[in-house]
C-alpha positions as CSV (number, residue, x, y, z in Angstrom):
1,M,10.6,-6.1,39.1
2,P,13.7,-6.8,41.2
3,E,15.5,-3.6,42.2
4,K,18.8,-4.8,40.7
5,L,17.2,-5.5,37.3
6,S,15.4,-2.1,37.4
7,S,18.7,-0.4,38.2
8,Q,20.5,-2.2,35.3
9,L,17.7,-1.3,32.9
10,K,17.9,2.4,33.9
11,K,21.6,2.3,33.3
12,A,21.3,0.8,29.8
13,D,18.5,3.3,29.0
14,H,20.8,6.2,30.1
15,L,23.7,4.9,28.0
16,L,21.2,4.6,25.1
17,K,20.1,8.2,25.5
18,I,23.7,9.6,25.6
19,G,24.5,7.6,22.5
20,D,26.9,5.0,24.0
21,L,25.2,2.1,22.2
22,T,28.1,-0.3,22.6
23,S,28.0,0.0,26.4
24,A,24.2,-0.1,26.5
25,L,24.2,-3.3,24.4
26,A,26.7,-4.9,26.8
27,V,24.4,-4.3,29.7
28,V,21.4,-5.7,27.8
29,V,23.2,-8.8,26.6
30,E,24.0,-9.7,30.2
31,L,20.4,-9.0,31.2
32,K,19.0,-11.3,28.5
33,D,21.0,-14.2,29.9
34,K,19.5,-13.8,33.3
35,H,16.1,-12.3,32.5
36,H,15.1,-13.6,29.1
37,D,11.4,-13.6,30.1
38,V,11.2,-9.9,30.9
39,S,9.6,-7.8,28.2
40,D,11.5,-4.5,29.1
41,V,14.8,-6.2,28.4
42,W,13.8,-7.3,24.9
43,A,12.3,-3.9,24.2
44,L,15.5,-2.1,25.1
45,D,17.5,-4.7,23.1
46,G,15.3,-3.9,20.1
47,E,15.7,-0.1,20.5
48,I,19.5,-0.5,20.5
49,A,19.4,-2.7,17.5
50,I,17.2,-0.2,15.6
51,R,19.7,2.6,16.4
52,Q,22.6,0.4,15.2
53,Q,20.7,-0.5,12.1
54,R,20.8,-4.2,12.9
55,I,17.3,-4.6,11.6
56,K,17.0,-8.4,11.7
57,D,18.1,-8.5,15.4
58,A,15.7,-5.6,16.1
59,M,12.8,-7.5,14.6
60,T,13.6,-10.6,16.7
61,A,13.8,-8.4,19.9
62,V,10.6,-6.4,19.4
63,D,8.7,-9.6,18.4
64,Q,9.8,-11.2,21.7
65,A,8.9,-8.1,23.7
66,A,5.4,-8.0,22.2
67,K,5.0,-11.7,22.8
68,L,5.9,-11.4,26.5
69,E,3.6,-8.4,27.0
70,P,0.8,-8.7,24.3
71,A,-1.6,-6.3,26.1
72,S,1.0,-3.5,26.0
73,A,0.2,-0.7,23.5
74,E,3.8,0.5,23.9
75,R,5.3,-2.8,22.8
76,H,3.2,-2.8,19.6
77,V,4.1,0.8,18.8
78,Q,7.7,-0.1,19.0
79,R,7.1,-3.2,16.9
80,A,5.3,-1.1,14.3
81,R,8.1,1.4,14.2
82,C,10.7,-1.4,13.8
83,Y,8.9,-3.0,10.9
84,V,8.4,0.3,9.1
85,V,12.2,0.8,9.3
86,A,12.6,-2.7,7.9
87,G,10.2,-1.8,5.0
88,N,7.6,-4.3,6.0
89,T,4.5,-2.1,6.1
90,D,2.2,-5.2,6.3
91,E,3.5,-6.1,9.8
92,A,3.9,-2.5,10.8
93,L,0.3,-1.7,10.1
94,K,-0.9,-4.8,12.0
95,S,1.0,-3.7,15.1
96,A,-0.1,0.0,14.7
97,L,-3.8,-0.9,14.6
98,L,-3.4,-3.3,17.5
99,S,-1.8,-0.5,19.6
100,I,-4.7,1.8,18.8
101,N,-7.1,-0.8,19.9
102,L,-5.2,-1.3,23.2
103,G,-5.1,2.4,23.8
104,V,-2.0,4.6,23.3
105,T,-1.8,7.2,26.1
106,R,1.7,8.7,25.9
107,L,2.4,11.7,23.6
108,D,5.8,10.3,22.3
109,H,4.1,7.0,21.4
110,L,1.3,8.8,19.6
111,L,3.9,10.7,17.5
112,V,5.7,7.5,16.6
113,L,2.4,5.9,15.8
114,G,1.4,8.8,13.5
115,G,4.6,8.6,11.6
116,V,4.2,4.8,11.2
117,L,0.6,5.3,9.8
118,V,1.9,7.9,7.3
119,R,4.5,5.4,6.1
120,C,1.7,2.8,5.7
121,D,-0.3,5.3,3.7
122,E,-3.1,5.3,6.4
123,H,-3.4,9.1,6.4
124,L,-6.9,9.4,7.8
125,K,-5.9,7.2,10.8
126,A,-2.7,9.2,11.1
127,L,-4.7,12.5,11.2
128,D,-6.8,11.1,14.1
129,I,-3.6,10.2,16.0
130,Y,-2.0,13.6,15.5
131,L,-5.2,15.4,16.5
132,K,-5.3,13.3,19.7
133,A,-1.6,14.3,20.3
134,K,-2.6,17.9,19.7
135,E,-5.2,17.6,22.5
136,M,-2.4,16.5,24.8
137,S,0.1,19.3,23.7
138,Q,-0.4,22.2,21.4
139,E,3.2,23.4,22.1
140,N,4.9,20.3,20.7
141,V,6.5,21.1,17.3
142,N,6.4,17.4,16.1
143,V,2.6,17.5,16.5
144,H,2.3,20.3,14.1
145,R,4.9,18.8,11.7
146,G,2.8,15.6,11.5
147,L,-0.4,17.5,11.0
148,A,1.2,19.7,8.2
149,S,2.3,16.6,6.4
150,V,-1.0,14.7,6.7
151,Y,-3.1,17.7,5.8
152,R,-1.0,18.2,2.6
153,F,-1.5,14.6,1.6
154,L,-5.2,14.9,2.2
155,G,-5.4,18.0,0.1
156,K,-6.4,20.3,3.0
157,L,-3.8,22.9,2.0
158,E,-5.0,25.8,4.2
159,K,-4.9,23.6,7.3
160,A,-1.4,22.4,6.2
161,D,-0.3,26.0,5.9
162,Q,-1.6,26.7,9.4
163,A,0.2,23.7,10.8
164,C,3.4,24.8,9.1
165,N,3.1,28.2,10.7
166,E,2.6,26.7,14.1
167,A,5.6,24.4,13.7
168,I,7.7,27.4,12.6
169,R,6.4,29.5,15.5
170,L,7.7,26.8,17.9
171,D,10.9,26.3,16.0
172,P,12.0,29.2,13.7
173,H,14.7,26.9,12.3
174,D,12.5,24.1,11.3
175,Y,13.8,24.3,7.7
176,E,11.7,21.4,6.4
177,M,8.5,23.0,7.5
178,I,9.7,26.4,6.0
179,A,10.2,24.7,2.7
180,L,6.9,22.8,2.8
181,R,5.1,26.1,3.6
182,S,6.5,27.6,0.4
183,S,5.3,24.7,-1.7
184,L,1.7,24.7,-0.5
185,K,0.4,27.6,-2.6
186,K,1.5,30.1,-5.3
187,Q,3.2,33.1,-3.7
188,T,2.3,36.7,-4.6
189,K,4.2,40.0,-4.4
190,E,1.8,40.9,-1.6
191,D,2.0,37.6,0.3
192,N,5.3,35.7,0.3
193,H,8.1,34.7,2.6
194,I,11.1,35.9,0.6
195,N,12.4,38.4,3.2
196,Q,12.2,35.8,5.9
197,L,14.0,33.2,3.8
198,V,16.8,35.7,2.7
199,Q,17.4,36.6,6.4
200,L,17.6,32.9,7.2
201,E,20.1,32.3,4.4
202,R,22.2,35.3,5.5
203,S,22.3,33.9,9.1
204,K,24.8,31.3,7.7
205,I,22.8,28.1,8.4
206,K,25.1,25.6,9.9
207,N,23.1,22.5,8.9
208,W,23.6,21.8,5.2
209,R,20.2,20.2,4.9
210,G,18.7,23.3,6.3
211,A,20.6,25.4,3.8
212,V,19.2,23.2,1.0
213,H,15.6,23.5,2.2
214,V,15.9,27.3,2.3
215,A,17.5,27.5,-1.1
216,Y,14.8,25.4,-2.7
217,A,12.1,27.5,-0.9
218,L,13.6,30.7,-2.3
219,S,13.8,29.3,-5.8
220,K,10.1,28.2,-5.7
221,E,8.9,31.6,-4.4
222,Y,11.0,33.6,-6.8
223,E,9.6,31.5,-9.7
224,D,6.1,32.2,-8.4
225,L,6.9,35.9,-8.7
226,R,8.4,35.3,-12.2
227,E,11.8,36.4,-11.1
228,Y,13.4,33.6,-13.1
229,E,17.0,34.5,-12.9
230,L,16.9,34.7,-9.1
231,S,14.9,31.5,-9.0
232,F,17.5,29.5,-10.9
233,K,20.3,31.1,-8.9
234,W,18.9,29.7,-5.7
235,L,17.9,26.4,-7.3
236,K,21.5,25.8,-8.5
237,H,22.8,26.8,-5.1
238,G,20.6,24.3,-3.3
239,A,21.3,21.5,-5.9
240,N,25.1,22.1,-5.6
241,I,25.0,21.7,-1.8
242,K,22.8,18.6,-2.0
243,R,25.1,16.9,-4.6
244,K,28.2,17.6,-2.6
245,Y,26.9,15.5,0.3
246,L,25.5,12.6,-1.8
247,K,27.4,9.4,-2.0
248,Y,26.5,8.6,-5.6
249,D,28.4,7.3,-8.6
250,F,26.6,7.7,-11.9
251,E,28.6,4.8,-13.4
252,D,26.8,2.4,-11.1
253,D,23.5,3.4,-12.7
254,I,24.9,3.0,-16.2
255,K,25.9,-0.6,-15.3
256,I,22.3,-1.3,-14.1
257,F,20.8,-0.1,-17.3
258,D,23.2,-2.1,-19.4
259,T,22.6,-5.2,-17.4
260,L,18.8,-4.9,-17.7
261,K,19.1,-4.7,-21.5
262,T,21.5,-7.6,-21.8
263,T,19.6,-9.8,-19.3
264,F,16.0,-9.2,-20.6
265,T,16.4,-10.2,-24.2
266,A,13.5,-11.0,-26.5
267,D,14.1,-14.7,-25.9
268,Q,14.2,-14.3,-22.2
269,I,11.0,-12.3,-22.2
270,S,9.4,-15.1,-24.2
271,N,10.4,-17.6,-21.6
272,L,9.1,-15.4,-18.8
273,S,5.7,-15.2,-20.4
274,E,5.1,-18.9,-19.5
275,G,4.6,-18.2,-15.8
276,G,3.3,-15.5,-13.5
277,D,0.2,-14.7,-11.5
278,L,-2.8,-14.0,-13.8
279,S,-4.3,-11.3,-11.6
280,T,-5.7,-8.3,-13.5
281,A,-5.8,-6.1,-10.4
282,P,-2.5,-4.1,-10.7
283,I,-2.1,-1.0,-12.9
284,F,1.5,0.3,-12.9
285,V,1.9,4.0,-13.8
286,L,5.6,4.6,-14.3
287,G,8.3,6.6,-16.1
288,M,10.6,9.4,-15.0
289,P,9.5,11.3,-11.8
290,R,7.8,14.7,-12.3
291,T,6.4,13.8,-15.7
292,G,2.7,14.2,-14.9
293,S,2.3,10.6,-13.6
294,T,0.2,11.9,-10.6
295,L,-2.3,13.5,-13.1
296,I,-2.6,10.1,-14.9
297,E,-3.0,8.2,-11.6
298,R,-5.7,10.6,-10.5
299,I,-7.6,10.1,-13.8
300,I,-7.5,6.4,-13.4
301,S,-8.2,6.2,-9.6
302,S,-11.2,8.5,-10.1
303,H,-12.9,5.4,-11.5
304,S,-15.2,3.6,-9.1
305,L,-13.4,0.3,-9.6
306,V,-9.9,1.6,-9.0
307,Q,-8.0,2.4,-5.8
308,N,-4.9,4.6,-5.6
309,A,-2.4,2.5,-3.7
310,G,0.3,5.2,-3.9
311,E,4.0,4.9,-4.7
312,L,4.7,1.4,-3.5
313,S,8.0,-0.3,-3.0
314,S,6.2,-3.7,-2.9
315,F,7.5,-5.0,-6.1
316,S,11.1,-4.4,-5.1
317,F,10.4,-6.0,-1.7
318,A,8.8,-9.0,-3.4
319,M,12.0,-9.4,-5.5
320,M,14.2,-9.3,-2.4
321,S,11.9,-11.8,-0.6
322,Q,12.0,-14.2,-3.4
323,L,15.8,-13.9,-3.9
324,Q,16.2,-14.8,-0.2
325,K,14.0,-17.8,-0.7
326,H,15.4,-19.0,-4.0
327,G,18.8,-17.3,-4.4
328,D,22.3,-18.4,-3.6
329,G,23.0,-15.7,-1.1
330,K,25.3,-13.8,-3.4
331,I,23.2,-10.7,-3.9
332,S,25.7,-8.1,-2.8
333,N,24.7,-5.1,-4.9
334,R,22.1,-3.8,-7.3
335,L,23.9,-5.2,-10.3
336,S,23.8,-8.8,-9.0
337,L,20.2,-8.1,-8.1
338,A,19.3,-7.3,-11.7
339,E,21.2,-10.4,-13.0
340,N,19.6,-12.9,-10.6
341,T,15.9,-11.8,-10.5
342,V,15.3,-13.2,-14.0
343,K,15.9,-16.7,-12.6
344,L,13.1,-16.4,-10.0
345,P,9.8,-18.4,-10.4
346,M,7.6,-15.8,-11.9
347,D,4.3,-17.1,-10.4
348,E,5.8,-16.9,-6.9
349,L,7.1,-13.4,-7.5
350,G,3.7,-12.2,-8.7
351,D,2.0,-13.9,-5.7
352,E,4.4,-12.3,-3.3
353,Y,3.8,-8.8,-4.7
354,L,0.1,-9.2,-4.4
355,R,0.5,-10.6,-0.8
356,L,2.5,-7.5,0.2
357,V,0.0,-5.1,-1.4
358,Q,-3.0,-6.8,0.2
359,P,-3.0,-5.0,3.6
360,I,-3.3,-1.6,2.1
361,R,-6.0,-2.5,-0.5
362,D,-9.6,-1.6,-0.1
363,N,-12.5,-3.5,-1.8
364,S,-11.8,-2.1,-5.3
365,P,-11.0,-4.8,-7.8
366,R,-8.2,-2.8,-9.4
367,F,-5.4,-0.6,-7.9
368,V,-2.7,1.8,-9.1
369,D,0.9,1.4,-8.1
370,K,2.5,4.7,-9.1
371,L,6.2,4.2,-8.4
372,P,8.2,5.9,-11.2
373,L,11.2,3.7,-10.9
374,N,9.2,0.6,-11.7
375,S,10.3,1.4,-15.3
376,L,13.4,-0.6,-14.4
377,N,11.2,-3.6,-13.5
378,I,9.0,-3.7,-16.6
379,G,10.5,-7.0,-17.8
380,L,9.9,-8.7,-14.4
381,I,6.5,-7.2,-14.1
382,Y,5.6,-8.7,-17.5
383,G,6.8,-12.1,-16.3
384,A,5.4,-12.0,-12.8
385,L,2.0,-10.3,-13.6
386,P,1.4,-10.8,-17.3
387,N,-2.1,-9.4,-17.1
388,A,-1.2,-6.3,-15.2
389,K,-1.5,-3.0,-17.1
390,I,1.5,-0.8,-17.6
391,V,1.1,2.9,-18.3
392,H,4.2,4.9,-19.2
393,V,3.9,8.6,-18.9
394,I,6.0,10.7,-21.3
395,R,6.7,14.5,-21.1
396,N,8.8,16.8,-23.2
397,P,12.4,16.0,-22.2
398,M,13.4,19.6,-21.4
399,D,10.3,20.2,-19.2
400,S,10.7,16.8,-17.6
401,C,14.4,17.3,-16.7
402,Y,13.8,20.9,-15.5
403,S,10.9,19.7,-13.3
404,I,13.1,17.0,-11.9
405,F,16.0,19.3,-11.3
406,K,13.9,21.9,-9.5
407,F,12.3,19.4,-7.1
408,H,14.0,18.6,-3.8
409,F,13.3,14.9,-3.3
410,K,13.2,13.6,0.2
411,N,14.7,10.3,-0.9
412,G,16.2,8.8,-4.0
413,Y,16.9,10.2,-7.5
414,P,20.5,11.2,-6.7
415,F,21.1,11.9,-10.4
416,S,18.7,14.9,-10.2
417,Y,21.1,17.5,-8.6
418,D,23.6,17.9,-11.4
419,L,22.5,18.9,-14.9
420,K,25.0,16.7,-16.8
421,E,24.2,13.6,-14.7
422,L,20.5,14.3,-15.1
423,A,20.8,14.4,-18.9
424,L,22.9,11.2,-19.0
425,Y,20.4,9.4,-16.8
426,Y,17.5,10.6,-19.0
427,K,19.4,9.1,-22.0
428,E,19.7,5.7,-20.2
429,Y,16.1,5.7,-19.2
430,F,15.0,6.7,-22.8
431,N,17.0,3.9,-24.3
432,L,15.7,1.3,-21.7
433,M,12.1,2.2,-22.5
434,Q,12.9,1.7,-26.2
435,H,14.4,-1.7,-25.3
436,W,11.2,-2.7,-23.5
437,R,9.1,-1.7,-26.5
438,E,11.3,-3.9,-28.7
439,V,11.3,-7.0,-26.6
440,L,7.7,-7.0,-25.1
441,P,4.6,-7.8,-27.1
442,K,3.4,-4.8,-29.1
443,G,1.1,-2.5,-27.1
444,H,1.9,-4.1,-23.8
445,V,3.2,-0.8,-22.5
446,Y,0.8,2.1,-23.1
447,D,2.6,5.4,-23.7
448,I,0.7,8.5,-22.8
449,E,2.0,12.0,-23.4
450,Y,1.4,14.6,-20.7
451,E,1.1,17.4,-23.2
452,E,-1.6,15.6,-25.2
453,V,-3.6,14.9,-22.0
454,V,-3.5,18.6,-21.1
455,A,-4.5,19.6,-24.7
456,D,-7.3,17.1,-25.1
457,L,-8.3,15.6,-21.7
458,P,-11.7,14.1,-22.7
459,N,-10.3,11.9,-25.6
460,Q,-7.0,11.0,-23.9
461,A,-8.8,10.0,-20.7
462,K,-11.3,7.8,-22.6
463,R,-8.4,6.1,-24.6
464,L,-6.6,5.5,-21.3
465,I,-9.6,4.0,-19.5
466,N,-10.3,1.8,-22.6
467,F,-6.7,0.5,-22.5
468,L,-7.3,-0.5,-18.9
469,D,-10.4,-2.5,-19.9
470,L,-12.6,-0.4,-17.8
471,P,-16.0,1.0,-18.6
472,W,-16.0,4.8,-19.0
473,E,-17.1,7.0,-16.1
474,D,-17.4,10.8,-16.2
475,E,-15.6,11.1,-12.9
476,C,-12.3,10.2,-14.6
477,E,-12.5,13.5,-16.5
478,E,-13.3,15.3,-13.2
479,F,-10.2,13.9,-11.4
480,Y,-9.7,17.0,-9.3
481,N,-12.8,16.0,-7.2
482,N,-11.0,12.7,-6.3
483,K,-10.9,12.5,-2.5
484,Q,-8.3,9.7,-2.4
485,V,-5.0,10.6,-0.8
486,S,-2.0,11.8,-2.9
487,T,1.4,11.4,-1.2
488,T,3.6,12.5,-4.2
489,G,5.4,15.7,-4.8
490,S,2.4,16.9,-6.8
491,A,0.0,16.5,-3.9
492,S,-0.6,20.3,-3.8
493,Q,-1.5,20.5,-7.5
494,V,-3.8,17.4,-8.1
495,R,-6.8,19.1,-6.5
496,Q,-7.0,21.5,-9.4
497,P,-8.5,21.0,-12.9
498,V,-5.9,20.3,-15.7
499,Y,-3.7,23.3,-16.4
500,S,-1.1,24.1,-19.1
501,S,1.1,26.5,-17.2
502,S,3.8,23.9,-16.6
503,I,4.2,23.1,-20.3
504,G,7.2,24.9,-21.8
505,K,8.3,26.3,-18.4
506,W,11.9,25.3,-19.1
507,R,12.0,28.1,-21.6
508,H,12.2,30.7,-18.8
509,Y,15.6,29.2,-18.2
510,E,16.9,28.6,-21.7
511,K,20.3,30.1,-21.0
512,E,20.8,28.3,-17.7
513,L,19.6,25.0,-19.1
514,E,21.7,25.1,-22.2
515,P,24.2,22.5,-20.9
516,L,21.3,20.1,-20.3
517,K,19.9,20.7,-23.8
518,I,23.3,20.1,-25.4
519,E,23.8,16.8,-23.5
520,L,20.3,15.6,-24.5
521,E,20.8,16.5,-28.2
522,K,24.2,14.8,-28.2
523,S,22.4,11.6,-26.9
524,G,20.0,11.8,-29.8
525,I,16.9,12.6,-27.6
526,P,14.2,14.3,-29.6
527,L,13.3,17.5,-27.8
528,S,9.9,18.1,-29.3
């Protein structure tokens, strides 16, 4: 490489590292004119574009870098990371696997690769990568963070706890690991982290996200110790901080629900039924989050013919892909998205969804897509995949809302940090599900109640498997032996037999949840 080019690349890289993206980009633009055939130039261009969230430009750049240097593992790691950021896990996984075959030797590249594989739901491969990284350095906090996350998803909770402790040893202010550690097991009076958490909180944590993690960890541990008043105090404290920093307008969600109901009328649903991909492979498990949907998914995916594909965003990505292909380019917000998707060719939408899912499928003829918010997409799912099975999980509204309120979601569900907004959102969801029942063919959506499954697992499981047109297998009743990965907030619980301790848990907080109860009753939601 010419000395001048090398010097300019080092300059741009330095500017990138100190955060002067505009100046770094100016250097790279000039270099691209003179050295368009140099992989390093395109790789740097791609990194700047990723940082600036210019995802299309980033994809163009990393594609070119990998094309110019196809035998470079580093180029394919970067491409994998870029495509994960873009939400295209299909291409991300292809590049990740290619980089593994080429041989990744740098620690920082291994850590990026591990994160990509987690996002692609390839947790066993991610575990191998993080263990390889650990061989290189046992004193890197990100190695242990990655291991903690993957071990939790794989149900290896003791190892996850050990990895959390190692991460916290290396960084006592790793608040995300501190919160994860609290969630891995039930704390006892003899063995808990409350004193440490209280001391952290008293240290006046400067990072608001860290303060939220510590507050939720304290709430969880106090609840384990049945100190419910203290538990709710910390829960409310954490939720108030989180809500303060969220850019969220509840009125936008109301407009979405109203648009869905006015767009997907009975006549429109009848028209949609004339197209679609006839595949019987997909099984959608949906509803509000934290309603027991993971339990239902585990029952289903314990069947030998069914794969747990996880919480997929594939249907939404398929919608966006088809809108770009067939739309008029006027999709500026979620409202126009809801209005325009109904015009799409349903067979192509179904085909695109199945194409996006294909890279993560195994040889099982059926698979479960367990994204709760697909409840918004039921009308489109019916049109695009008329033979897909839809299972709607229902839970007591008070238990459901309390479980949502007490969970600190990594992404999404902004309505969950304020009790009034949560109650109003639940009302909108409840009314939308009633709308789907009215406009879809009777029985197309299978309602299953969490409490009934807990009370009578054998019969409820058999009815569920029968609805799915699957032969009964005893393993479905022994779901806790299921070795498939769980990446949900309930990943720590699904390795246990069915238990009833979460039913009626809201009653420990009747006084604190009274505003929620009043709002639900005003909305006409039956609470029992």
